[in-house]
N, C-alpha and C positions, 0 to 999 in steps of 0.2 A: 658413299650414299646416306642421308639423313632420313630417318622416316618420323614424319610428325603426325601425332595422334591426335587431331583437331577437337575430336569429341570430347576427349578426357580435359583438354587444354581448355576449352572453351567453358566446360561444365565446372572446373576448377576456378575460373575467374568468377563467373557467377556466384559459385558459394562464398567465395572470399569476400565480394562485396556485399551479399547478402549477411554474412557473419559480422561484416563491419558494422552495417545498420542496426544489427540486434545487438552489438556489444560482446559477441560471442567469441571464443578463444579459437585459435586455428591448430589445438591438438587434436586432429582428427585425421584418418586416414585419407588419401587422395586418389585411391583407385575410383574407376566409374561407380562400380556398385556402392561403395561406402558414400560418395558423394550423394548420389541420389539418394541413400536412405538416409542422409544428413538432412539433405534438404526436406524429406517427407516429414522427418521427424521436428524440425523446426519450422513447418509450414502454420498457417493461422488454424487449418481445420483440424490439424493433429492436436495442436495445444487446446483447441476448445474441447475437443472430446477427451483428452486426457482430464482435462479440468471437470469436465462434467463425471467422469469414472471417479475421480478423486471425491468430488461432491457425495455423489452417490454412497461411496465407500464410507465417508464421514457420518452422515446422515443415518445411517442404518443403526447407530447407538439408538436413536430414539424410538425405534420399532422394537429391536432386539430384546429379549427378555433380561431384566424386567423391562415391560414398554412403557413408555410415556403417553401412551393414548389414552387418558382419561382426562376427567374435568378438570380437577386440582390434584395437588400433590399431597392432600392429608390423609393419609391411611391408617389414621390412629385408631387402635382397636380398644372396643368397650364405649364408644362415644356415640353409638348409633349412626356410625357412619355409613353411607350407603354408597360412597364412590367405587366406581366400576371402573377396573382396568382391563382395556382391550388387548388382546394378544394376537400377532399372526400366526399361523400355522409354522410348523418347525423347519419345514425344508424352504420355505419361501426367502426369508432373509439369508440363509446359508447358501443358496444357489445365486443369488445374487453376489454374495461376498465369493464366491469361488469364481465367478465370471470376471470379475474386478481382480482377483489375485492374477489370474491368467493375463490379463491384460498388463499387469504390471511387471511380470514375467517376460511378457513378450518387449514390453518396453526396455526391460534391463538388458536383454540379447541384442536388441536392436542398437543400444547404446554401447555394447561392448565390441559390437560389429565394426562401429565407426570409430572408436577410441583408438589412438595410437599407442597407447600404454595398456599393457595387463591390468586387469580389473583390481587387483591388489595394491598396484601402484598408485591409484586414484584413491583418494580416501573417500570421497563420497560414492564413486561408484561400488566401491569394496562394502561400504555400508549398506549400498542399496542390495546387492546381492545377499548380504549377511540377513538383512530384515526381511527379504523375500524368502530366505530357506527357513528363518526360524518361524516366521508367521505359517509358513505352508506346515511345519511339521506340529504346532501347536493346534492349528486349523483341523488338520485330521486326527489328533488326539481327542480333541473336543467330540468331532463327530463321531468317535468311536466310543469313549468312555461317557460322553454327555455328562460332564462334571462343570458344574457351575465355578469351581475353583480356577479352571484352566482359563476362564474368560477375560483375566488379566491380560491376554497378549494382545486383547486391543488397544492397548497403551502405544503400540508400534503405529498405528494407522497415521497420526499426524504426520509421522516422518514423510509418508507419500506424497505430501502437499509442501513440506518445507524444500526437499529436495530437488522439486521441479521449479524453484523460483530462486535465481540468482541473487536478488535482491535479499531475500530472507536468508541465504546462506551467507552472506555479507555481512548482515545485521549480526547474526550470530558468530561470526568471526571476530568483528568489532568488539562484541559485548566479551567473547573469550579474551581478546587481547587486554580488555580493559579491568579485567578481574583482579588482577594484582592489586591495583589502586584501591579499588573497590574494596577489596578484603582487608586492606590496611583500615580504612575507615570503619569497616564492620566490627574489627577486632576493637577498635577504641570504642565504638559504640557498646558493645557488651562488656568490656571492663566498666564502663559508666554504670551499665544495669547492674553488673555484680556487685560494684563498691557501694552504690545508694541501696541495693536490695540486702546486702549484707549490714550496712548501718540501721537500716530501717528494723531489721529483724532484731537487732541487739537493741535498739531504742524502744520498739512497740512491741515486744513478742509477749509482754505480761499484760500490757493494758490493752491492745487492739487487736484481739487474737481473730478477728473476722479476716483481717488481711495479711496479718503477719506474726502467726502463729508458729509456722514452720518456716524453714529457709526457704522451700520449693514455692510456697505461696507468696512469700516477700517477693523472690525474683519475679514470678508470674506477674504480680501486680505492678510491678515498676516496670516490666517490660510493656504492660499494656497501657502504663500511664506515658510511656514513649509517644503513642498514638493518640492520647488524651481521650480515648474512649471510656475510661472510669474516673476521669476527673470531673467535679471535685470529690466524688463518693470516698474515693481512697484518702483522702486528706482530711475530711469533715471529723473524723472520730479524734485525731490527732490534734486538730486546731480547738477541738472543744476541750481538751485537756489542759493546753497551752497557747496561746496564740502565736507565740514566736516560733512554733513548728511549722508554721508555713513556709518560713524562710527555707527549710529544707526540701518542700516539696517543689517551691518556685525554682530554687537553684537547679534541681534536677530536670525541671522541664526547660529551663534556659538553656543547659549545657545540652541536654538530650534532643528535645524536638524543635527547638529553635537553632541550636548551634550543630550538633553533630548531623541532625536530619538534611538541613539545608546545606552543610559542607558534602555529604554524601551526593546531594544533587549536582554541585558544582563540580565535583570530581567526574561523576559520571558523565555531565556536560562537557566538559574539557577533554577527558580519554576518549570518550564515545565519538565525539566528533573527529578527533585527530586520527584515530583509528579507522573509523568509517571513510575519511577523506583519502586515506590512503587506499583503502578498497576501491573507493568511486573512481579514483585515478589508473588503477589497473584496467577499468573499463574504456577509458579514453586511450590508455596504451594499446587495448586489443583492437579499437577501431583503427587506429593509425597504423597498427602492424599489419591488419588484415587488408587496408585500401593498398598500403604499400605492396605488401604481398601480389596482389592482384594486378597491378601495373607491372610489377617484374615479371611475373608470369605471363602477362599479355604481350610485353615488349620484347620478349627473349626471340632472338632470331628465328629458333628452330621451332617456331610455331606455325603451323598450316591450317588450311582448312581442307574438308574432303572432297569439296566440291570446287573445282577449277574452272575459272572462266576462261574465255578467249584471250581477254587482257591480260589475265595473269600468265597464261602460257606464253604470250608473246614477251612479256617482262621476263620470264625465265629463259627463254630463248636469246634475249639480248644480253643477258648475264650468264649465258653457257650455263645454264641449267637444264636437266632434263626432268620433266615432270610427267608423272604417271600415277595412276592410283590402283592401288591393291585391293584386294578382295575384302577386306577388313575394313573398307571406308577411311583409309589413312592415305595421306597425300605423301608421295614418296617425291623428295626433290634430291636430284643428283647434280652434285657441284662439280662440273668437269673439271675447275682447277682446284678441286679440294685437295689438301694435303693433310699431314699428320700434326702440322702445327696450328694452335689454336689462333684465330685472328686477332687482330690488334683492334681497339675499340676505342673512338673518341668519347670525349665525357656527357654529351648531349644524347637523350633519350625521350622520344616523342611518342604521342599517339594522334592518329586523325579524330576528329571530332567525330566523323562518322561512325568508327569503331565504338566509340563510348556510346552513341546513340543507338548501336546495336545490343550493348550491354543492357542499357535501360528496357530494350523491348522484352527481355527474358527475367528481368529482375522481380521478384516477388516483393513489392514495397507498397507503401500508402498511395494510392493513386493522385490524391493531390501533390503529394512529394515528387511523383515520378513527373506528372504534368509541368510541375516547376523547374525540375531538371532540364527537361525538354527544351522549355523556352529558354533557360540559361544557356545551354549549349548551343541553340540556334543564334542566340544574339552573340556569344564568343564568336561563333564561326562568321557571322556577317561582319562584325566590327572589329576583331582583332585578326587571328589567324586561324588557320583551318587545323592547328596542332594544339595538344596539351602536354607540358612536361609532367613530371613527378609531382612538383608542388601543386600544379593546377589541377591534378587530377585528384588528389588527396582532398585539397581544399572544397572542391566540388561534392562530394560526399560528406564531409567531416562535419559541419555545422548546417546540415540541408535542414533541421527543424527550424532552428533560428534564423536563417536566412530566408527561409519561407515565411514565418511570421512576420519577420520586417517587411518582406515584399508584399505580402497579403494586407499589411496595414497601409503601405503606401497605396496600393491598388485600390483598398475600401476606402480612403480618403478622395483618392481621385474620382471614384464612381459616385461618391456621396456628392461631391462640388457639381457634379453634371446634373443634379437634380433642379428640372425647370418647373418644379410646382411650388416651389416657396416663394411667400410674399416677402418682399425686403423690408417694408416697414414693421410688418408683424414679426419678423425676423429678428429685428433689433429688440423688440419688447420681449420676446420669448427668450432669447439670450442673456438678457439683462440678469445680474445675479439678484436685484430685488423681486424679479418676477416669482423665482423659487422660494426666496423668504417668504412671501405673502403666503404660497400654499402650504408651507411649512406650518407658517403661524395657524392659520384656518384648521390645518389637521389637529395641532396641539389645542387649540381653543375648543374644537369639537370634543376630542378625547377626555381634557378636563371638566368640560361640563357633564359629561357622560359620568366621570367619577365621582363627581359631588352629587349628582342625583341619585346613583345607586348607592352611595354611603347613606346618603339620608332615608331612601327607602328601599332596604335591602329585600323586602319581601314583595316587590311590586312588579319587579321586572320592566319597568317602564311602561306599562300598559294603562296605568291608571293616569288621571289628572296632573299627579305629581310631576311626571315626566313632560308635562308640555313644552316647558322650555327646551328639552331635549329633542323633541320633535321638530320645534321650528329651527334649533341650530343645524339638525340632520339635513333639512330642506335646503337652507341657505348654503350650509357646505357642498350640498350634493350638487346644486345648480353652480355653484363656483367652479368645482372640478370638471363638469361637463364645459363649462365654457375654458376652462384652462386646456383640456385635451383638445377642443377644437383649435385655439389660437396654437398651440404646439404643432399639430398636423399642418396648419397653414402656414407656419412659420420655419420650421425645420424642411418641410418635405416629407413625402412618405417613404422614401428609401431610408432617411435618417430615423424618421418616427418609429419604424417597424424593427429598426437594428438597434434600438437604444433600450436596455433592459427596464430601466428605471420608468421610461414613458410605457413600455408594455404593462409592466405592474401596476401602475397607477391607473392604466386603461382598463383593466380587467377588476380591479376594484370599483371604479367608478360606474363600470356597466352593471356589476353583481349589485350594488347598492342602489342604483337607480333601478333596476328590475325588483328587487325585494321591497323596496319603498312604494312602488307603484301598488305591488300586489297587496302590501299591508293596509293602503290608505283605500283600498277598494274593496276591502274585506270587512263583512259586516260582524261585529262582535256582539255577543251575547248580553244580557242585561246587567251580568256581572262584570264585565270587560274580562272574562277567562278563556275566551276561545284559545284553545292550544295550540292551533296552528298559527293564529297571529302571535303568540307569545313567542313560539319558536323563529317566526320570521323576524322579529324584532331582537332578539337575541343574535341572530345571523348579522342583522345590520351593525349592532354594537360590536361584534368581533370585529368586522370590515373596518369599522372606524378605528379600531386599536390597532389593526393592521397598517392603517394608513401613515401611521407615526414612524413606520420603518423608513420611510422615504428620507428622514431625515439624515439617515446612514449615508447615503448617496450625495449629500450636499457638503458633508464635512468631511475634510479629506483624511483627518486622521482615523475618523471611523472608517472610511472607505478603505483603508490600508488593513485595518483590523479584519474586516468582513473579507476582503480578498485574501487575506492569509488564511484564514478559517476554510474558506471554501477551497482553496489551494490544498491545504491538509486532507481535507475530506477526500478529495480525489487521488491522493498518493501516499494516504497511510495504509493502504492494504498491506503491504508487506509487514509493517510493526504489528499492526491489529491481527495478523495472520500467526505471528509468534505468539502474541497473547491467547488468541485462540487454540493452538496447539498445546499451549502449557496447561491451558485450562480444561482442554480433553482429557488429557494425560490425567492429572489432578482429580478429574471427574469419575475416571474409570477406577482409579485407585480407593477415592472416596466410596463407592459403590462396594467396592470389595471389603473395605475396612468396616462401615458403618452403615450399611444397608440396613434398614428396620431397627437399628439399633433404640433411638428414640421414640418410635412410634410402636414398639412392641407393648404387649399388655401389661408387662411389670414394670413399665415406666410411663404408664398413662397417669392422667391429673390425680389418681387415688395413691398412688404410690409415697410412700412416707421416707423423709429424711430428717435427722434431727428433732424429730418428735413434731413433725409438720409435714403435711402434704406438700407435695411439689407445687400443686397448682395455688397454694396458699402462702408461699414464701416469695415475697416481694423481689421483684427484678429476675426472677429466674427463667428459663426457657419455657418452662410449663407454664408459669403465672402470666407471660407476656403473650401465650399462645401463639409461639414460634414452630408449631409442628408441621406447617409446610416447608420449613427450611430444613431438608432433610436430604439423606443420599440413597434413596429407596428407587430411583430410577435417574436415568440421565438428564431429562429435563430439569428436575429438581436439585440434582447435583450441580448443574450449570448456575442455577438460581442462586444456589447456597453460596458458592464460590464468588459470585459476583458480590453477594451482600458482604461476605467477608473482605472483599477487594476494598469496599467503601472503609472499613474498620471501626464503623459505628456501631457499638455494642456487639462488636465480635466476639469479645471475651464471653457474653453470656452464652454464644452458641458453642464456642469451644469448651466451655465449663460443662454443658450440657452432654456432649459427647463424651468427655472424658468421664463423667459420672456413669455414662450408660455403659461404657468399656470397664469401667471399674479399675482403671489404670492410668497413670499420667503420660503414658508413652504416646497415647493417640495426640497428646497437645503437640508434639514436635511436627506432625502432618501438617497441622495449621500454622504454625511457626514459620515453619520452610515455605508453605505458601506465601506468608506475609512478607518473606526477605526475597524470594524469587520475582514474586509477581509486583508486589506494591515498592519494595525497595529497589528494585533493579528494573524491571521491564517498563514498568509505569514512568521511572525516572528517565529512562531512555526515550519515550515518547514526549515527555516533557521537554527534555533537550531538543528533541525534532521541532516541537512548537516553538521554543525560546529561538533556535537558530533560524527558523522560518521567517518568524516575525521580524528578527533584526535584519535578515537579510532583505524582507521586502519593506522594512521600513527605510532601509538606505536606497533601494531601487525604486522606490517610490510607484509609479504608474508606468513602469517599463513592461509592456505587453510581451514583448518577445521572450522573456524569461520564464514564462508559462509553458513555452513549446519544448517539444524533445523530452529528454530523460530528464525527470523531476530532478533526481539524487546528483545528475551531473551538475545540472545548474546549480543547485543548492549547495554544493559543497567544494565546487571547483570554480573559481571564476575563471573568464573566458582568456585572460593572458595565461593562466595556468595550462587551460586545454589547449592552446597553441604550442607550448613549448613541452608538452607532456613528452616528447620523445627527441632526443638529439638524433643527428644523422648517424653517427656511430652505433649508437643503441640500437636503433633501427636495422642498420645493416647485421650487427651482430645478432639480432633476434630473427631477423630472416635466415642467417646463414644455419642458424641454431636449428630452425624450423624447417632446412632443408629446401628452403625457397630459392635461394641463390647459391652460386659455389664460388670459390675463392678466386679461381682465374677470371670470373667475370667483375667481381666486384671487390675492390681491398679493404677488407673490414680491419686493418691496422691503419688505416689512413686517418690522419688528424685534420685533413681539410674539410670544409663545409660541403663540397661536391666531391663526391666518392666516385674514382672512374667506375664507369659502367659500360654497357653494350653500346651498339652503334647508335645514330640516329635512324629512327624507324618510322615508316608511315605505313598506311592501311595496306598499301599494295606489296610492301615488302614484308610484310609480317604474315601476311593472308588470313587476318585475324576475323574469321568469318564464322558461321555457325553451321552446325550440322544439319543435315536434311532431315533426320530424325526429330528434328524440330523441338528445342527446348522454348520455342515461341508459344506464348498463350493464344 
C-alpha cells in the first residue's frame, strides 16, 4: 500500500521552482505549513510590506529627538539665531517604533519556523534573533528611564535592512574575505605615514611648529596629506626655508597618494571581484539545485494527486493497482503486485509538457516570463516531443530572463519590420549617417553661438539687441529640428519612432523649444526690455539648446557605451549604496552621541579665544569659514557632515574643530575610522564595481540581452560558467544531502554523466496534478 500526499508534493515542486527563480536556498522545511509560510515570506507583497516597515523604521531618526525638522542645521548660541526645531510628541515615534519591532519579531519567528536548522546554527538568523532581543531590552529601558544616553541602541537599525537583502550579505561576505589583503596594504600605508611623520617631526619641529611641533601633529598632517586636503599648505613653510624640501613632500605624495592608494584600489578590485564572483556562483548553484530538486520530486513514481479521473482509474486497473481516496485528500494506490523489493529503474526520466504547463499556472513569477515559457512549451510540444527530460526542464527555467530578452528582441525587430507607414526613399535619407551628423552640427553651432553671446554680454540674458544673432540661430535651428522630426517619422514609421529613445528625446526638446519661442515672440516687452516672464522664457530656451548637445552621445558608439554603463549601474547599485547607507546611519548615530552641540555651544562660538585670537579671526578654521551647519546636532546634519567628510576636501578642518571642542585627541579616531572604512574600503568597492561593469560592457558592446535577469550573475559570471556551475555528481550529492533523493534511486557514487535514476514517467503514470484546494490563482 503506497500513500501519496499530492498536496504536499505539488506544493513542494512549486516552492522549489520559485526558489530557483529567486536564487534561494533549499535549506527550509518541506511540510505543508512551512512551505506555505515560505511562499508567503517570499511573495512580492510581503517583501514590499517588509521594505516599507524597514524604511519607516530607519526614517524615524529624522523626527526623533533631537529632531531634524528645522529650516537649517545652524543652532549656534549667541548669534541671534532664531532657527526653531519642531519636535513630535514623545509617544508618537515610540509607538511607531514598537509596531516595527513587533513586525521584525514576527518575521524572525516565521523564518525560524521554515528553517531546517536551529537558529543558533544559522549565522544570519542567529544574529537576527540577538539583534531583536538587544533592541527590545534597550527600547524598554529607554521607555522606563528616558535617558538620552540609551539612544545609542539605534545603531542596530540598519541590520534589518542588510539581513533582508541576499546581495548585501554577499557583498559584506566578499568584503570580509578580502580584508587580509586589504589590511596588508593598509599596514604599508600606515608605515609610510609613520616614517614620514617621524622624519618631518625630526626635521621641522623647531622651524615649522604650526604643523610639526609634536609627534601627534606631524602624524596627523601627513595622514591628511595622503588625501591632499592640506596640500600645499603643509609644504609651503618648509619650502620657504629651503626649496629642496619640496622633494621630501613630493616623495611622500608619490609613494602614498599615487602609489599605495592606487595599489589599495587594485587589491580591492582584484580580491573583491574574485570573492564576490564566488558568492554569485552560489546563486547559480542554488538555481540549478532547486530546479533539479523540483524535477526529481515531480518525477518520483510515488507522487499522485488527490483527485482521480476515470482515465487514471482505468490506467490503474490495467496495471493491477487499486485506487481509492482517503479522508485526508490523499491518493492511495495499492500495487497488487507490490513486493518488498525495490523496483529496478532504467536511466530515462521524463515529464509531460502538460505537467510543466500545470506548474506554470501556479508559479508566482513575472507575467512576461510566464507567457514566454507558455509559448516555448507549446512550441516544444508541437515541433518536438511531448516530454521533457531533466536537462530540458532545467534549461527551460535556468536562463529564462536572458532567453526572454533575446526572444523579445527578435519579436521587436519582426514587429518593427512590418511597419507599413514608412516611406522608402525618405527612409534612406533618415538612416544615412550624414543625416545625423547634420543635426549634431546644427546643435553644436547653436550652442557655441549661445556661449559666445552670453560670454560677451553676461548681464543681458539675451533679451537685448546684443543677442539678435542668437535669436536668428534659434529660429533656423528650431525649424530644422521640426523638419528633421517630420522626416524621421515618415522615414522609419511610427512604430520605430516611438520606440527609439533618442528620437523621443529630440521630439520633446523640439516641441518645448517651439512652444517657448512662440510664446516669447508673441509677448510684448516693456520699454527697457526687462519683462521678467520673457527673460525666464528665454533662459528656458537656452537650457533646452544646451540639452540638445546630449544627442551626440547616442551618435558616438564609445560614448554610448559609457552612458549605458552608467545607466545600468544606477539601476543595480542599490545593494552597494545600501551598505554605504547602513554604515553612514551607524556613524551618524554614534556621532550624535559623541559630538552633539559641541561646536555650536556658547563657549565655542565666534567669540571664543584660542592662542590669543578669537576662533573667528583665525584664518582657515572651522569658525572662520563659518562651517557651523556641519555638525552632529541632529540626524540630518550628521548625514550631511559625514558626506562632506567622505569627499575629504577640508575634512581636517572639521576634524580639528571637533577635537578642539572635545578637548582631547581621541575623537580624531572616530573620523579616521570613517575615512578608512568608508573612503578606502566601501567607496573603492563601488569603484571596483564601476570598473568591472565598464570593462564588461565595453567587451560586449550593445548586447542588450545582458541587461536582463540578475545583474550580478550576468556581470560576474559568463554564460559558459553559468552552464557548467554544477557537475552531475555534484548535483546528485547535493540533492542527496538535502534529502531530495535517496541512494536506492540515484547512485551518488557514479562517475558516468547520466546517473541511474527512476523510470521513464509520463503525466498519467505520475498523476502529477494539483489539489482541488487550489494553488491556481
